[in-house]
C-alpha positions, 0 to 999 in steps of 0.5 A: 130054460130057453124059449122065445121072446113073447110075440108082443116083446118081439114087436116092441123090440123091432119097433124100437130098433126102427126108431133108433137105428139110422139104417132102419129109419132110412132103409127098407125092412125085409124078412130074412130067412136063417139060410139067407135071402138073395136080392137081385138088382137089374140094370138096363144097359141101354136106353129105350129104342125107337123102331120104325114100322117093320124096322130092325130091333137092336139088343138093349141088354140087362145086367143082373147083380145078386146080393145075398143077405145072410143073418148074423147072430148078435147077443146080449146078456146081463146078470140079475139077482136070482130073486128073479126066479121066485118073483111073480109072473107080473114081476118077471114080465116087468124085468123082461120088459126093461131088458127088452127096452135096453136090448132094443137100443143095443140092437139098433146101435149094433145094426148101424155100427156093423153095417156102416163100419164092419165093426163088432160093436162091443170091441170096436174092432173089425169083425171077420164075420161081417167081412166087407159087407159094410158101407166103409168097405163097399162105398168108395165114393167119398167127399172130404169133410170141412166143418166150415161148409158141411152143406157144400160137402153134402151137396157134393156127395149128392151130386156124386151119387146123381152123377152115377145115374142113381138117386138120393133118398136119405142122409145120415149125419153125425152129431158134430155135423149137426152142430156145424150146420147149426153154427153156420150164418147167412149174409145177415149173420142169422142162423143159416139152418135154424132148425139145427140150433140148440140140439135140433134134430129135423127129420129132413134136410132139403128134400131128403130124409135125415137122421142124426146118429153118433153111430156114423162116427163110431170109434177111433178108426172111423172117418165117416161124418155122413152117408148119403144115398138111396137107402130106400131102395138100395139098402135092405135089412131084416131079422130072423123072426125067432129071437131066443131068450134064455135064463141061465142059472148055472156056471159062468156064461159071460166068462167073468170068472164069477159063478152064478150060484156063488153070487146068487145070480141068474143070467138073462141072454137074448140073441137076434139074427140080423142081416143086411145088404147094400144092393148097389154101392154106386148109390151111396157116397160117404163124407169123411174126415181127411 
């Protein structure tokens, strides 16, 4: 039996993803077609020209950079007792709501891990499907992280982006950076950033939108500690609206070596198609460990 998530469950799923993914919090969601979207960025090559009456006009120039957002399939499945098949509709809905809640959290983490680092979230290894469509590959401007002065590192990264004639609208930091900011003291030995103390998670840092998430420093190969940049305009993400939900009653769908019927189980599987694009890599900078 294969069908689609109930529209209410889809809305609930995406709302939860938006609340738990740093890139979804800071970036702009756009509809994504199964065949992909082509997003364009326009760069005016020159400054505006002052022309005298009857004066000669010169060429300004424009550069167009298309970025294609292609949806990628993300899947999650879980075994439950086959009593699910005989439960009332209300009980089935409760099970699916619980599955939807967990699925939303995994999709949110998956979006960050894949788009930030190009990794398959489950294996922690580089994904050939994602290729170079991620921040670690595209954003080459970096600042070395120092735990004693993380605010200076962040300010340097912001200056780096602004030096490229771009703007910064958001910052995402790892929990370790939050902890280091909380430990900083001013000249009178008071907390320099008291809003970060005791696990504080402010939504802003200075004038910038802020999100704190362990996905920034995911895995053993990732050197990132923070990413700053124009998430509001130069990073876009979205999902294809059809989200399949399948209840599998036979076989070994998760390749665990255990037949479903032999263990009185059924398998709930959901798939979501997510796409994203970094429209201008110069609009971002990464703060990384040495």
